[in-house]
PDB file of N, CA, C and O in Angstrom:
ATOM      1  N   UNK A   1     -17.550  -0.845  14.786  1.00  0.00           N
ATOM      2  CA  UNK A   1     -16.468  -0.140  14.138  1.00  0.00           C
ATOM      3  C   UNK A   1     -16.700  -0.168  12.628  1.00  0.00           C
ATOM      4  O   UNK A   1     -17.086  -1.192  12.065  1.00  0.00           O
ATOM      5  N   UNK A   2     -16.464   0.950  12.001  1.00  0.00           N
ATOM      6  CA  UNK A   2     -16.602   1.054  10.545  1.00  0.00           C
ATOM      7  C   UNK A   2     -15.240   0.902   9.885  1.00  0.00           C
ATOM      8  O   UNK A   2     -14.213   1.284  10.445  1.00  0.00           O
ATOM      9  N   UNK A   3     -15.251   0.334   8.679  1.00  0.00           N
ATOM     10  CA  UNK A   3     -14.028   0.228   7.891  1.00  0.00           C
ATOM     11  C   UNK A   3     -14.282   0.855   6.540  1.00  0.00           C
ATOM     12  O   UNK A   3     -15.354   0.703   5.955  1.00  0.00           O
ATOM     13  N   UNK A   4     -13.283   1.561   6.056  1.00  0.00           N
ATOM     14  CA  UNK A   4     -13.409   2.246   4.786  1.00  0.00           C
ATOM     15  C   UNK A   4     -12.312   1.762   3.850  1.00  0.00           C
ATOM     16  O   UNK A   4     -11.142   1.718   4.232  1.00  0.00           O
ATOM     17  N   UNK A   5     -12.676   1.405   2.645  1.00  0.00           N
ATOM     18  CA  UNK A   5     -11.697   0.987   1.642  1.00  0.00           C
ATOM     19  C   UNK A   5     -11.269   2.163   0.786  1.00  0.00           C
ATOM     20  O   UNK A   5     -11.692   3.298   1.002  1.00  0.00           O
ATOM     21  N   UNK A   6     -10.427   1.870  -0.182  1.00  0.00           N
ATOM     22  CA  UNK A   6      -9.900   2.914  -1.068  1.00  0.00           C
ATOM     23  C   UNK A   6     -11.000   3.580  -1.874  1.00  0.00           C
ATOM     24  O   UNK A   6     -10.856   4.730  -2.289  1.00  0.00           O
ATOM     25  N   UNK A   7     -12.094   2.873  -2.099  1.00  0.00           N
ATOM     26  CA  UNK A   7     -13.179   3.432  -2.899  1.00  0.00           C
ATOM     27  C   UNK A   7     -14.188   4.210  -2.064  1.00  0.00           C
ATOM     28  O   UNK A   7     -15.179   4.707  -2.599  1.00  0.00           O
ATOM     29  N   UNK A   8     -13.952   4.320  -0.784  1.00  0.00           N
ATOM     30  CA  UNK A   8     -14.866   5.023   0.105  1.00  0.00           C
ATOM     31  C   UNK A   8     -14.773   6.535  -0.081  1.00  0.00           C
ATOM     32  O   UNK A   8     -13.683   7.085  -0.241  1.00  0.00           O
ATOM     33  N   UNK A   9     -15.901   7.184  -0.059  1.00  0.00           N
ATOM     34  CA  UNK A   9     -15.915   8.645  -0.145  1.00  0.00           C
ATOM     35  C   UNK A   9     -15.155   9.238   1.043  1.00  0.00           C
ATOM     36  O   UNK A   9     -14.450  10.237   0.903  1.00  0.00           O
ATOM     37  N   UNK A  10     -15.305   8.620   2.197  1.00  0.00           N
ATOM     38  CA  UNK A  10     -14.618   9.096   3.396  1.00  0.00           C
ATOM     39  C   UNK A  10     -13.108   8.995   3.228  1.00  0.00           C
ATOM     40  O   UNK A  10     -12.386   9.914   3.613  1.00  0.00           O
ATOM     41  N   UNK A  11     -12.617   7.897   2.663  1.00  0.00           N
ATOM     42  CA  UNK A  11     -11.176   7.736   2.437  1.00  0.00           C
ATOM     43  C   UNK A  11     -10.640   8.802   1.495  1.00  0.00           C
ATOM     44  O   UNK A  11      -9.555   9.340   1.716  1.00  0.00           O
ATOM     45  N   UNK A  12     -11.392   9.109   0.450  1.00  0.00           N
ATOM     46  CA  UNK A  12     -10.953  10.136  -0.498  1.00  0.00           C
ATOM     47  C   UNK A  12     -10.870  11.505   0.171  1.00  0.00           C
ATOM     48  O   UNK A  12      -9.950  12.277  -0.099  1.00  0.00           O
ATOM     49  N   UNK A  13     -11.817  11.800   1.032  1.00  0.00           N
ATOM     50  CA  UNK A  13     -11.789  13.061   1.773  1.00  0.00           C
ATOM     51  C   UNK A  13     -10.569  13.104   2.694  1.00  0.00           C
ATOM     52  O   UNK A  13      -9.867  14.113   2.755  1.00  0.00           O
ATOM     53  N   UNK A  14     -10.323  12.018   3.401  1.00  0.00           N
ATOM     54  CA  UNK A  14      -9.209  11.977   4.349  1.00  0.00           C
ATOM     55  C   UNK A  14      -7.871  12.130   3.631  1.00  0.00           C
ATOM     56  O   UNK A  14      -7.032  12.924   4.057  1.00  0.00           O
ATOM     57  N   UNK A  15      -7.659  11.380   2.546  1.00  0.00           N
ATOM     58  CA  UNK A  15      -6.392  11.491   1.819  1.00  0.00           C
ATOM     59  C   UNK A  15      -6.186  12.899   1.265  1.00  0.00           C
ATOM     60  O   UNK A  15      -5.064  13.405   1.268  1.00  0.00           O
ATOM     61  N   UNK A  16      -7.246  13.530   0.794  1.00  0.00           N
ATOM     62  CA  UNK A  16      -7.129  14.892   0.276  1.00  0.00           C
ATOM     63  C   UNK A  16      -6.756  15.864   1.389  1.00  0.00           C
ATOM     64  O   UNK A  16      -5.831  16.660   1.231  1.00  0.00           O
ATOM     65  N   UNK A  17      -7.455  15.806   2.490  1.00  0.00           N
ATOM     66  CA  UNK A  17      -7.183  16.726   3.597  1.00  0.00           C
ATOM     67  C   UNK A  17      -5.811  16.497   4.213  1.00  0.00           C
ATOM     68  O   UNK A  17      -5.134  17.457   4.581  1.00  0.00           O
ATOM     69  N   UNK A  18      -5.389  15.237   4.332  1.00  0.00           N
ATOM     70  CA  UNK A  18      -4.050  14.967   4.845  1.00  0.00           C
ATOM     71  C   UNK A  18      -2.974  15.484   3.894  1.00  0.00           C
ATOM     72  O   UNK A  18      -1.972  16.049   4.332  1.00  0.00           O
ATOM     73  N   UNK A  19      -3.182  15.291   2.609  1.00  0.00           N
ATOM     74  CA  UNK A  19      -2.227  15.790   1.623  1.00  0.00           C
ATOM     75  C   UNK A  19      -2.060  17.295   1.705  1.00  0.00           C
ATOM     76  O   UNK A  19      -0.944  17.811   1.641  1.00  0.00           O
ATOM     77  N   UNK A  20      -3.167  17.990   1.845  1.00  0.00           N
ATOM     78  CA  UNK A  20      -3.117  19.454   1.955  1.00  0.00           C
ATOM     79  C   UNK A  20      -2.438  19.865   3.263  1.00  0.00           C
ATOM     80  O   UNK A  20      -1.637  20.799   3.280  1.00  0.00           O
ATOM     81  N   UNK A  21      -2.757  19.172   4.355  1.00  0.00           N
ATOM     82  CA  UNK A  21      -2.121  19.474   5.638  1.00  0.00           C
ATOM     83  C   UNK A  21      -0.619  19.282   5.559  1.00  0.00           C
ATOM     84  O   UNK A  21       0.139  20.146   5.999  1.00  0.00           O
ATOM     85  N   UNK A  22      -0.177  18.160   5.004  1.00  0.00           N
ATOM     86  CA  UNK A  22       1.253  17.907   4.865  1.00  0.00           C
ATOM     87  C   UNK A  22       1.915  18.975   3.997  1.00  0.00           C
ATOM     88  O   UNK A  22       3.017  19.433   4.302  1.00  0.00           O
ATOM     89  N   UNK A  23       1.249  19.368   2.924  1.00  0.00           N
ATOM     90  CA  UNK A  23       1.814  20.394   2.037  1.00  0.00           C
ATOM     91  C   UNK A  23       1.977  21.706   2.789  1.00  0.00           C
ATOM     92  O   UNK A  23       2.991  22.388   2.639  1.00  0.00           O
ATOM     93  N   UNK A  24       1.001  22.056   3.584  1.00  0.00           N
ATOM     94  CA  UNK A  24       1.062  23.311   4.340  1.00  0.00           C
ATOM     95  C   UNK A  24       2.156  23.289   5.396  1.00  0.00           C
ATOM     96  O   UNK A  24       2.718  24.329   5.741  1.00  0.00           O
ATOM     97  N   UNK A  25       2.458  22.092   5.910  1.00  0.00           N
ATOM     98  CA  UNK A  25       3.510  21.965   6.922  1.00  0.00           C
ATOM     99  C   UNK A  25       4.891  21.823   6.302  1.00  0.00           C
ATOM    100  O   UNK A  25       5.887  21.721   7.018  1.00  0.00           O
ATOM    101  N   UNK A  26       4.956  21.815   4.967  1.00  0.00           N
ATOM    102  CA  UNK A  26       6.233  21.722   4.296  1.00  0.00           C
ATOM    103  C   UNK A  26       6.717  20.299   4.081  1.00  0.00           C
ATOM    104  O   UNK A  26       7.868  20.098   3.694  1.00  0.00           O
ATOM    105  N   UNK A  27       5.881  19.318   4.316  1.00  0.00           N
ATOM    106  CA  UNK A  27       6.235  17.914   4.139  1.00  0.00           C
ATOM    107  C   UNK A  27       5.792  17.493   2.741  1.00  0.00           C
ATOM    108  O   UNK A  27       4.826  16.748   2.577  1.00  0.00           O
ATOM    109  N   UNK A  28       6.503  17.974   1.759  1.00  0.00           N
ATOM    110  CA  UNK A  28       6.067  17.840   0.370  1.00  0.00           C
ATOM    111  C   UNK A  28       6.058  16.410  -0.152  1.00  0.00           C
ATOM    112  O   UNK A  28       5.248  16.077  -1.018  1.00  0.00           O
ATOM    113  N   UNK A  29       6.951  15.551   0.361  1.00  0.00           N
ATOM    114  CA  UNK A  29       6.940  14.160  -0.097  1.00  0.00           C
ATOM    115  C   UNK A  29       5.679  13.445   0.358  1.00  0.00           C
ATOM    116  O   UNK A  29       5.057  12.729  -0.427  1.00  0.00           O
ATOM    117  N   UNK A  30       5.293  13.629   1.617  1.00  0.00           N
ATOM    118  CA  UNK A  30       4.051  13.026   2.107  1.00  0.00           C
ATOM    119  C   UNK A  30       2.836  13.662   1.456  1.00  0.00           C
ATOM    120  O   UNK A  30       1.854  12.977   1.170  1.00  0.00           O
ATOM    121  N   UNK A  31       2.893  14.962   1.221  1.00  0.00           N
ATOM    122  CA  UNK A  31       1.788  15.657   0.568  1.00  0.00           C
ATOM    123  C   UNK A  31       1.559  15.094  -0.824  1.00  0.00           C
ATOM    124  O   UNK A  31       0.422  14.828  -1.213  1.00  0.00           O
ATOM    125  N   UNK A  32       2.630  14.915  -1.566  1.00  0.00           N
ATOM    126  CA  UNK A  32       2.514  14.391  -2.929  1.00  0.00           C
ATOM    127  C   UNK A  32       1.922  12.993  -2.932  1.00  0.00           C
ATOM    128  O   UNK A  32       1.101  12.670  -3.791  1.00  0.00           O
ATOM    129  N   UNK A  33       2.327  12.162  -1.982  1.00  0.00           N
ATOM    130  CA  UNK A  33       1.784  10.806  -1.897  1.00  0.00           C
ATOM    131  C   UNK A  33       0.285  10.820  -1.600  1.00  0.00           C
ATOM    132  O   UNK A  33      -0.491  10.135  -2.266  1.00  0.00           O
ATOM    133  N   UNK A  34      -0.115  11.596  -0.606  1.00  0.00           N
ATOM    134  CA  UNK A  34      -1.527  11.660  -0.230  1.00  0.00           C
ATOM    135  C   UNK A  34      -2.398  12.235  -1.327  1.00  0.00           C
ATOM    136  O   UNK A  34      -3.473  11.708  -1.615  1.00  0.00           O
ATOM    137  N   UNK A  35      -1.937  13.315  -1.940  1.00  0.00           N
ATOM    138  CA  UNK A  35      -2.721  13.953  -2.994  1.00  0.00           C
ATOM    139  C   UNK A  35      -2.784  13.092  -4.248  1.00  0.00           C
ATOM    140  O   UNK A  35      -3.803  13.079  -4.939  1.00  0.00           O
ATOM    141  N   UNK A  36      -1.706  12.373  -4.548  1.00  0.00           N
ATOM    142  CA  UNK A  36      -1.728  11.474  -5.706  1.00  0.00           C
ATOM    143  C   UNK A  36      -2.707  10.333  -5.479  1.00  0.00           C
ATOM    144  O   UNK A  36      -3.442   9.949  -6.389  1.00  0.00           O
ATOM    145  N   UNK A  37      -2.716   9.790  -4.266  1.00  0.00           N
ATOM    146  CA  UNK A  37      -3.654   8.714  -3.952  1.00  0.00           C
ATOM    147  C   UNK A  37      -5.099   9.209  -4.039  1.00  0.00           C
ATOM    148  O   UNK A  37      -5.970   8.518  -4.568  1.00  0.00           O
ATOM    149  N   UNK A  38      -5.340  10.397  -3.522  1.00  0.00           N
ATOM    150  CA  UNK A  38      -6.685  10.969  -3.580  1.00  0.00           C
ATOM    151  C   UNK A  38      -7.113  11.232  -5.019  1.00  0.00           C
ATOM    152  O   UNK A  38      -8.258  10.960  -5.382  1.00  0.00           O
ATOM    153  N   UNK A  39      -6.213  11.754  -5.839  1.00  0.00           N
ATOM    154  CA  UNK A  39      -6.528  12.035  -7.243  1.00  0.00           C
ATOM    155  C   UNK A  39      -6.846  10.747  -8.002  1.00  0.00           C
ATOM    156  O   UNK A  39      -7.801  10.695  -8.776  1.00  0.00           O
ATOM    157  N   UNK A  40      -6.046   9.720  -7.776  1.00  0.00           N
ATOM    158  CA  UNK A  40      -6.296   8.428  -8.423  1.00  0.00           C
ATOM    159  C   UNK A  40      -7.646   7.870  -7.993  1.00  0.00           C
ATOM    160  O   UNK A  40      -8.410   7.369  -8.817  1.00  0.00           O
ATOM    161  N   UNK A  41      -7.931   7.958  -6.713  1.00  0.00           N
ATOM    162  CA  UNK A  41      -9.213   7.468  -6.200  1.00  0.00           C
ATOM    163  C   UNK A  41     -10.399   8.235  -6.756  1.00  0.00           C
ATOM    164  O   UNK A  41     -11.424   7.644  -7.095  1.00  0.00           O
ATOM    165  N   UNK A  42     -10.260   9.558  -6.849  1.00  0.00           N
ATOM    166  CA  UNK A  42     -11.354  10.355  -7.420  1.00  0.00           C
ATOM    167  C   UNK A  42     -11.612   9.950  -8.864  1.00  0.00           C
ATOM    168  O   UNK A  42     -12.762   9.792  -9.273  1.00  0.00           O
ATOM    169  N   UNK A  43     -10.550   9.784  -9.627  1.00  0.00           N
ATOM    170  CA  UNK A  43     -10.696   9.424 -11.039  1.00  0.00           C
ATOM    171  C   UNK A  43     -11.271   8.023 -11.203  1.00  0.00           C
ATOM    172  O   UNK A  43     -12.053   7.771 -12.120  1.00  0.00           O
ATOM    173  N   UNK A  44     -10.888   7.124 -10.325  1.00  0.00           N
ATOM    174  CA  UNK A  44     -11.293   5.733 -10.451  1.00  0.00           C
ATOM    175  C   UNK A  44     -12.688   5.452  -9.890  1.00  0.00           C
ATOM    176  O   UNK A  44     -13.447   4.682 -10.478  1.00  0.00           O
ATOM    177  N   UNK A  45     -13.027   6.069  -8.764  1.00  0.00           N
ATOM    178  CA  UNK A  45     -14.221   5.660  -8.038  1.00  0.00           C
ATOM    179  C   UNK A  45     -15.400   6.625  -8.075  1.00  0.00           C
ATOM    180  O   UNK A  45     -16.535   6.224  -7.817  1.00  0.00           O
ATOM    181  N   UNK A  46     -15.146   7.884  -8.393  1.00  0.00           N
ATOM    182  CA  UNK A  46     -16.257   8.839  -8.404  1.00  0.00           C
ATOM    183  C   UNK A  46     -16.770   9.009  -9.828  1.00  0.00           C
ATOM    184  O   UNK A  46     -15.984   9.157 -10.763  1.00  0.00           O
ATOM    185  N   UNK A  47     -18.090   8.987  -9.990  1.00  0.00           N
ATOM    186  CA  UNK A  47     -18.644   9.171 -11.333  1.00  0.00           C
ATOM    187  C   UNK A  47     -18.435  10.607 -11.825  1.00  0.00           C
ATOM    188  O   UNK A  47     -18.277  11.537 -11.034  1.00  0.00           O
ATOM    189  N   UNK A  48     -18.441  10.756 -13.131  1.00  0.00           N
ATOM    190  CA  UNK A  48     -18.292  12.088 -13.736  1.00  0.00           C
ATOM    191  C   UNK A  48     -19.385  13.012 -13.214  1.00  0.00           C
ATOM    192  O   UNK A  48     -20.551  12.627 -13.123  1.00  0.00           O
ATOM    193  N   UNK A  49     -18.997  14.221 -12.879  1.00  0.00           N
ATOM    194  CA  UNK A  49     -19.958  15.210 -12.396  1.00  0.00           C
ATOM    195  C   UNK A  49     -20.294  15.087 -10.922  1.00  0.00           C
ATOM    196  O   UNK A  49     -21.167  15.808 -10.438  1.00  0.00           O
ATOM    197  N   UNK A  50     -19.641  14.208 -10.197  1.00  0.00           N
ATOM    198  CA  UNK A  50     -19.918  14.040  -8.768  1.00  0.00           C
ATOM    199  C   UNK A  50     -19.515  15.311  -8.022  1.00  0.00           C
ATOM    200  O   UNK A  50     -18.431  15.849  -8.251  1.00  0.00           O
ATOM    201  N   UNK A  51     -20.373  15.785  -7.143  1.00  0.00           N
ATOM    202  CA  UNK A  51     -20.093  17.007  -6.388  1.00  0.00           C
ATOM    203  C   UNK A  51     -18.858  16.863  -5.498  1.00  0.00           C
ATOM    204  O   UNK A  51     -18.117  17.828  -5.309  1.00  0.00           O
ATOM    205  N   UNK A  52     -18.635  15.675  -4.956  1.00  0.00           N
ATOM    206  CA  UNK A  52     -17.488  15.476  -4.085  1.00  0.00           C
ATOM    207  C   UNK A  52     -16.181  15.662  -4.846  1.00  0.00           C
ATOM    208  O   UNK A  52     -15.230  16.226  -4.304  1.00  0.00           O
ATOM    209  N   UNK A  53     -16.118  15.202  -6.084  1.00  0.00           N
ATOM    210  CA  UNK A  53     -14.901  15.369  -6.886  1.00  0.00           C
ATOM    211  C   UNK A  53     -14.567  16.845  -7.042  1.00  0.00           C
ATOM    212  O   UNK A  53     -13.407  17.234  -6.906  1.00  0.00           O
ATOM    213  N   UNK A  54     -15.554  17.661  -7.320  1.00  0.00           N
ATOM    214  CA  UNK A  54     -15.326  19.105  -7.463  1.00  0.00           C
ATOM    215  C   UNK A  54     -14.894  19.727  -6.135  1.00  0.00           C
ATOM    216  O   UNK A  54     -14.025  20.598  -6.108  1.00  0.00           O
ATOM    217  N   UNK A  55     -15.499  19.283  -5.045  1.00  0.00           N
ATOM    218  CA  UNK A  55     -15.150  19.815  -3.728  1.00  0.00           C
ATOM    219  C   UNK A  55     -13.711  19.460  -3.358  1.00  0.00           C
ATOM    220  O   UNK A  55     -12.975  20.307  -2.853  1.00  0.00           O
ATOM    221  N   UNK A  56     -13.306  18.212  -3.606  1.00  0.00           N
ATOM    222  CA  UNK A  56     -11.948  17.793  -3.269  1.00  0.00           C
ATOM    223  C   UNK A  56     -10.910  18.487  -4.145  1.00  0.00           C
ATOM    224  O   UNK A  56      -9.818  18.809  -3.678  1.00  0.00           O
ATOM    225  N   UNK A  57     -11.245  18.717  -5.398  1.00  0.00           N
ATOM    226  CA  UNK A  57     -10.347  19.457  -6.289  1.00  0.00           C
ATOM    227  C   UNK A  57     -10.163  20.886  -5.779  1.00  0.00           C
ATOM    228  O   UNK A  57      -9.057  21.425  -5.815  1.00  0.00           O
ATOM    229  N   UNK A  58     -11.245  21.492  -5.307  1.00  0.00           N
ATOM    230  CA  UNK A  58     -11.170  22.856  -4.761  1.00  0.00           C
ATOM    231  C   UNK A  58     -10.324  22.905  -3.495  1.00  0.00           C
ATOM    232  O   UNK A  58      -9.557  23.847  -3.295  1.00  0.00           O
ATOM    233  N   UNK A  59     -10.461  21.895  -2.639  1.00  0.00           N
ATOM    234  CA  UNK A  59      -9.656  21.838  -1.412  1.00  0.00           C
ATOM    235  C   UNK A  59      -8.184  21.749  -1.758  1.00  0.00           C
ATOM    236  O   UNK A  59      -7.353  22.419  -1.146  1.00  0.00           O
ATOM    237  N   UNK A  60      -7.861  20.919  -2.744  1.00  0.00           N
ATOM    238  CA  UNK A  60      -6.473  20.744  -3.170  1.00  0.00           C
ATOM    239  C   UNK A  60      -5.883  22.042  -3.706  1.00  0.00           C
ATOM    240  O   UNK A  60      -4.684  22.284  -3.564  1.00  0.00           O
ATOM    241  N   UNK A  61      -6.712  22.874  -4.317  1.00  0.00           N
ATOM    242  CA  UNK A  61      -6.248  24.119  -4.927  1.00  0.00           C
ATOM    243  C   UNK A  61      -6.149  25.274  -3.937  1.00  0.00           C
ATOM    244  O   UNK A  61      -5.710  26.359  -4.318  1.00  0.00           O
ATOM    245  N   UNK A  62      -6.543  25.078  -2.678  1.00  0.00           N
ATOM    246  CA  UNK A  62      -6.469  26.158  -1.692  1.00  0.00           C
ATOM    247  C   UNK A  62      -5.025  26.625  -1.536  1.00  0.00           C
ATOM    248  O   UNK A  62      -4.096  25.823  -1.633  1.00  0.00           O
ATOM    249  N   UNK A  63      -4.837  27.910  -1.295  1.00  0.00           N
ATOM    250  CA  UNK A  63      -3.469  28.405  -1.089  1.00  0.00           C
ATOM    251  C   UNK A  63      -2.896  27.869   0.223  1.00  0.00           C
ATOM    252  O   UNK A  63      -3.637  27.629   1.177  1.00  0.00           O
ATOM    253  N   UNK A  64      -1.591  27.684   0.265  1.00  0.00           N
ATOM    254  CA  UNK A  64      -0.943  27.138   1.448  1.00  0.00           C
ATOM    255  C   UNK A  64      -0.850  28.139   2.597  1.00  0.00           C
ATOM    256  O   UNK A  64      -0.587  27.739   3.731  1.00  0.00           O
ATOM    257  N   UNK A  65      -1.057  29.407   2.337  1.00  0.00           N
ATOM    258  CA  UNK A  65      -0.872  30.423   3.363  1.00  0.00           C
ATOM    259  C   UNK A  65      -2.026  30.504   4.359  1.00  0.00           C
ATOM    260  O   UNK A  65      -2.000  31.364   5.240  1.00  0.00           O
ATOM    261  N   UNK A  66      -3.037  29.642   4.253  1.00  0.00           N
ATOM    262  CA  UNK A  66      -4.139  29.672   5.210  1.00  0.00           C
ATOM    263  C   UNK A  66      -3.841  28.819   6.437  1.00  0.00           C
ATOM    264  O   UNK A  66      -4.661  28.760   7.353  1.00  0.00           O
ATOM    265  N   UNK A  67      -2.695  28.160   6.476  1.00  0.00           N
ATOM    266  CA  UNK A  67      -2.316  27.287   7.582  1.00  0.00           C
ATOM    267  C   UNK A  67      -1.927  28.127   8.788  1.00  0.00           C
ATOM    268  O   UNK A  67      -1.046  28.981   8.691  1.00  0.00           O
ATOM    269  N   UNK A  68      -2.580  27.892   9.931  1.00  0.00           N
ATOM    270  CA  UNK A  68      -2.290  28.682  11.127  1.00  0.00           C
ATOM    271  C   UNK A  68      -1.684  27.843  12.248  1.00  0.00           C
ATOM    272  O   UNK A  68      -1.247  28.402  13.254  1.00  0.00           O
ATOM    273  N   UNK A  69      -1.644  26.517  12.106  1.00  0.00           N
ATOM    274  CA  UNK A  69      -1.082  25.678  13.159  1.00  0.00           C
ATOM    275  C   UNK A  69       0.438  25.762  13.138  1.00  0.00           C
ATOM    276  O   UNK A  69       1.047  26.073  12.114  1.00  0.00           O
ATOM    277  N   UNK A  70       1.025  25.481  14.271  1.00  0.00           N
ATOM    278  CA  UNK A  70       2.479  25.445  14.365  1.00  0.00           C
ATOM    279  C   UNK A  70       2.908  23.992  14.212  1.00  0.00           C
ATOM    280  O   UNK A  70       2.529  23.140  15.016  1.00  0.00           O
ATOM    281  N   UNK A  71       3.689  23.713  13.191  1.00  0.00           N
ATOM    282  CA  UNK A  71       4.191  22.359  12.958  1.00  0.00           C
ATOM    283  C   UNK A  71       5.423  22.175  13.827  1.00  0.00           C
ATOM    284  O   UNK A  71       6.417  22.881  13.650  1.00  0.00           O
ATOM    285  N   UNK A  72       5.371  21.241  14.758  1.00  0.00           N
ATOM    286  CA  UNK A  72       6.447  21.093  15.727  1.00  0.00           C
ATOM    287  C   UNK A  72       7.494  20.081  15.310  1.00  0.00           C
ATOM    288  O   UNK A  72       8.553  20.011  15.934  1.00  0.00           O
ATOM    289  N   UNK A  73       7.237  19.295  14.278  1.00  0.00           N
ATOM    290  CA  UNK A  73       8.196  18.277  13.833  1.00  0.00           C
ATOM    291  C   UNK A  73       8.966  18.808  12.622  1.00  0.00           C
ATOM    292  O   UNK A  73       8.390  19.502  11.785  1.00  0.00           O
ATOM    293  N   UNK A  74      10.244  18.495  12.521  1.00  0.00           N
ATOM    294  CA  UNK A  74      11.031  18.965  11.380  1.00  0.00           C
ATOM    295  C   UNK A  74      10.621  18.317  10.078  1.00  0.00           C
ATOM    296  O   UNK A  74      10.850  18.882   9.009  1.00  0.00           O
ATOM    297  N   UNK A  75      10.014  17.130  10.146  1.00  0.00           N
ATOM    298  CA  UNK A  75       9.529  16.470   8.931  1.00  0.00           C
ATOM    299  C   UNK A  75       8.396  15.541   9.325  1.00  0.00           C
ATOM    300  O   UNK A  75       8.173  15.277  10.506  1.00  0.00           O
ATOM    301  N   UNK A  76       7.692  15.054   8.332  1.00  0.00           N
ATOM    302  CA  UNK A  76       6.588  14.139   8.585  1.00  0.00           C
ATOM    303  C   UNK A  76       7.019  12.691   8.650  1.00  0.00           C
ATOM    304  O   UNK A  76       6.163  11.808   8.696  1.00  0.00           O
ATOM    305  N   UNK A  77       8.322  12.409   8.657  1.00  0.00           N
ATOM    306  CA  UNK A  77       8.808  11.036   8.623  1.00  0.00           C
ATOM    307  C   UNK A  77       8.307  10.214   9.814  1.00  0.00           C
ATOM    308  O   UNK A  77       8.145   8.999   9.695  1.00  0.00           O
ATOM    309  N   UNK A  78       8.067  10.834  10.922  1.00  0.00           N
ATOM    310  CA  UNK A  78       7.595  10.126  12.106  1.00  0.00           C
ATOM    311  C   UNK A  78       6.184   9.574  11.925  1.00  0.00           C
ATOM    312  O   UNK A  78       5.753   8.725  12.705  1.00  0.00           O
ATOM    313  N   UNK A  79       5.458  10.040  10.911  1.00  0.00           N
ATOM    314  CA  UNK A  79       4.091   9.566  10.670  1.00  0.00           C
ATOM    315  C   UNK A  79       4.048   8.253   9.903  1.00  0.00           C
ATOM    316  O   UNK A  79       3.005   7.600   9.872  1.00  0.00           O
ATOM    317  N   UNK A  80       5.125   7.858   9.299  1.00  0.00           N
ATOM    318  CA  UNK A  80       5.144   6.649   8.466  1.00  0.00           C
ATOM    319  C   UNK A  80       5.099   5.407   9.271  1.00  0.00           C
ATOM    320  O   UNK A  80       5.109   4.309   8.714  1.00  0.00           O
TER     321      UNK A  80
END
């Protein structure tokens, strides 16, 4: 089994993608938490000019209207 810490590239990708998913589902409080954690991690752990930092920034900037899944829960509170 692998474990990933806050400084892991994989963790930064996951927090970014989860933040965007939550934002698209209208769960803005969870989205803000995930995206803030990802932004802090990118600034703290990725060196300047890292390709992953640019990729994650681009993912965060994607428009919300590309979401095609049906969100069945009224809020993301059940995920906490």
